[in-house]
N, C-alpha and C positions, 0 to 999 in steps of 0.2 A: 597942660600939654606935656606929653612925655618927651623924653630926650630923642627918641626915634622920630617923632613927628616934627620936632624942631629942626632936625638935620635935613629932612626932606620928605617926610611922609611916613605912613605906617609901614613897618616891615614885619613880616611874620617871623617871630622869634621862637625857636624850638627849645623847649626845656630839656636839655640833654641829661640833666640829673635824674629825670624820671623815665628815661628811655632805657629799657633793659634788653639786652641781647637775647635772642632766642637760644635756649640751651641746646648744645650739641649732643651728638649721640653718646659720647662718653659721659657727659653730665647726667643724661637721662638714665643710663645704665647704672651710674653710681648712686643715683637717688632711689632707684627701684631695682634692688639686687635680685629680683626673682629669677632673672636669666642666669646670673652667676650661681645662685643657689641651686637651680635646676641642673645646670651643667656639672657642678661639683657633686651633687647627689648621685648623678649617673656615674661619674668617674669613680667616686668612693664605693658605690655599690659594685661596680665592675671589679675594682681592685680587691675588695673584701671577699667577694664570692667568685673570684677568678676560676679556681679549679672546677667548682660546681657549674659555673656558666659555660665553660668549655665543653663539659660533658653534656649539658642540656642542649646546647646548640649542635651537638654532633660533630664538633671540630676535632681535628687531629691534635695530639699533644704538641706543645711548643717545641719540644726537642726531637720530634719524630721526623726523620728524613725520608723524602719520597723523590728519589733521584730521577724517576720517570717524568715527574711533573715539575721540573725546575723552572723558575721564573714564569709561572703561569699568570695570566692577566686576571684582573678582578672581574666580577660579574658586571655585565653591561659593556665590557670591552673585549669580549671573546672568552671570558672565563666561565666556570661552572659553579654551582652552589656547594660543591664539595669543598672548594676553597674560595669563599665569597670575596676575599680581598687579595686573592692570588697567593703565590708562594715565592720564597726567596731562592737564592742560588743553590741551596741544598735541598730544595723541595719542602721546606718547613712552612707550615700554614701561617700566613701573615696575620690573619684575624686572631688566632689563638696566641700568637706571640705579642700582638698588640694588647690583648687582655691581660696576659701575664706580665707584660711590661708596666701596665698601670699599677699592678700590685707592688712591683719593685720600686717604682718611682714614689708612690705614696708611703711605702714603708720607710725608705731612706729619708724622704723629706720630713715626715712626722717625727721620726727618731732623732734626726739632727736638730730640728727645731726644739723639741722637748729637752734634749741634752744640753744644747748650747744655751737655751733660755734659762735652764736651772742654774748652770754655772755662772752665766752673766748676771743673773739676778742676785745670787748670793754675793758675788764680788762687788756689785754695785751697792748693796746694802752695807757691807763692811766698809767700803771706801767712803761712801757719802756720809755715813753716820759717825764713824769713829774719827775720820780725818787724820791729820798728823802724818806720821811716817807710813802708816798703813795706806792712806790715800795716795801718798807719793809713789810708793812701790807699785800698787795696783794700777794707778794711772799711767805710769811709765811703761809698764808691761803691756797695758791695753793699747797705748799709742804705737808700740812696736808692732803688735799684731795687726793693727789697722793699716800701718804704713807699708807693710810688705805686700807685694803683688800676690793676691790670693791664688789665682789659678796656677801661676808658675811654681809657687811653693807646694801646692797640692800635687802637681805633676811630679816634682822632685821627690817628695816624701812617698807618694804612691809607688813610684818606681823602686824605692828602697825597701818598703815593707811588704810588697807583694800584693797580688790581686785577690780580694775576697770581699763579700758584701759587708762583713763585720768590720774589716779594716777601713773600708770606705766610709762607713758611718762614723767610726771613731776619728778618722782624719778630718772629716767635715765638721764634727763637733769641736775638735781642737782648734780649727781655724775660724769658727763662726761666733764664738762666745763674746769676742771683744765688742762687736756692735751693740749687743744687749747691755754690756757693762757700761759703755760710754753714755748711751742714751738714758738708761735708768739711774745712773749716778747723779745726773743733773736733776732728775725728779726728786731723788732722795735729799739732795742739798736744799731744794726749795721747801720740801716738807719739814725738814729738820728745824727750819726757822719759824714754823708756825707755833701759835700759843699752846695748843693742846699737847704738842710734843714737849715743850718746855715745862708745862704743868705736870706731865707724866714723870719727868725727871725729878722735879721738886717733890712729887708725891712718893718718890722712892721706888718707882717701877724699875725692874731689872732691864738690862740691855736686851736680853732675849725677848722680853714681853713687848718692849717698845718696837723692836725690829719686826717681830712676827704678828703682833696684834695691832699696831698702829701704822707702821710704815708699809709693810708688804701689801696689805689690802688696798692701799691707796696708789700703788704703782701697777695694779693689775691691768687697768685700762691701757696705758701705754705699752705694757708688755704684750697684751693681746694684739694690739695694732701692729707692733713690730714683728711679732711671730707670724701673723697672717701674711705680711709682706715678704718676710724672709723665706716662707715656705716655697713660694714661686721661684725665688732666686736659687734655692737649694736644688729644686728639681732641674733647673737649667744647668747648674754646675754638675750635677750627677750625670745628666745627659752628655755634657761636654767631655767629662772624663771617660765615660763609656765610649763616646765617639773616638777618642784618642787611644782606646784600648787599655785605659787605666781605671775603668769603673767596674761595673758588675762583670765578673768573668764569664765567658762563654762556656757551655752552650746556653746558660741561663738567659732568658729574654730580657732585654731592656730597650727602651726607645732610642737611646743614644747608640747602642750597639746595632740596632736595626738600620739607623742612618748610616753608620760606618760601613756596613756590609752592602747596603743598597746603593751607595754612591758609586761603586765600581761598575754598576749595571744601569746607571741612570739613562743611558742612551738606548738600552734594550727594554727595560721595564721600569719607567720612572715612578710607578706606584709604590715601589719599595722605599722610596725617599719621601714621597708626598704623604703617605699614610702616617708614619711615625712623626713627621714634621708637623702635620696638622694636629695630631694628638698632643704634642708638647705645647704648641701655640694655644690651643683651646684651653688646656689645663691651666697654664700660667696666666692667661687672660682672665679666666674665671676667678682664680685666686686673687689676682690684683684688683679686680673689680670689687670683690668682697672685702678685701683689705681697705680699699679707698672708702667704701661705705661704712665700715667699722670706724675708720678714722674720723669721718664726718659725724657719726653718731656719738662717739665716745670722747672725742677731743673737743672741749668747750671753745677752743679758738676757731673751729670750723663750723660751729652750729649756726652762726649767723650768715654764713656764705650761701 
């Protein structure tokens, strides 16, 4: 007789260990990244071929002013196909500026991720492998960069160096490398204790060979995961600086700049805020979905989840 029957009769006992929750939308999208890949493919295609796409669609150039058609509504809300997404306060075509802004966002984001990733990886290899005073100096500098408020420092430096796309990229690289260095250093410290690294030292391999032949290939996976997640954050930061007037200088189109100019007319034509806002949201969402999928696929700690 079971314990349940002794107490007073049979009780239905549910085995909670075998009950699995139904996966949510985010889990499904993370497991099947076809949505994220499709969205990113469209955005990348739009950014790469922005000038050609603007001409093929017959749109006005992003910097062309049409003062007769200022704040025109999009198609379906009283607008015409001449300006399918309407125009801004200077009569500039919103669709062409949206396409051109995709090019700027991707250019800045990818350049910053590549530059900061290269610097952070190099410093992580040096710090984790050699240790000693090299590790102490690099670690302390890294902690300082991580501790400072990113956006406030970016605003202060940006105001001092002036507005240009080149300065923006260099500034974001200067402020972004510390995250890579900190994460990858811990990976190098773990790898350095493995037997094959010790054997390589005993065999007389040079430091350069150990760093670039044995250590670097084994931190590629966490580097790719970190870079994919940082790309979305960089696009948001670029849009934030442009919104504050410290990003991509006008009249060059940028999504943050479109938000900044559109907010003054949100009561008249709210599409000028909605369109670039949706573009930023969809782009960052797709990048984060792909980054989460890469983390699950490449990080052994998540493969069993």
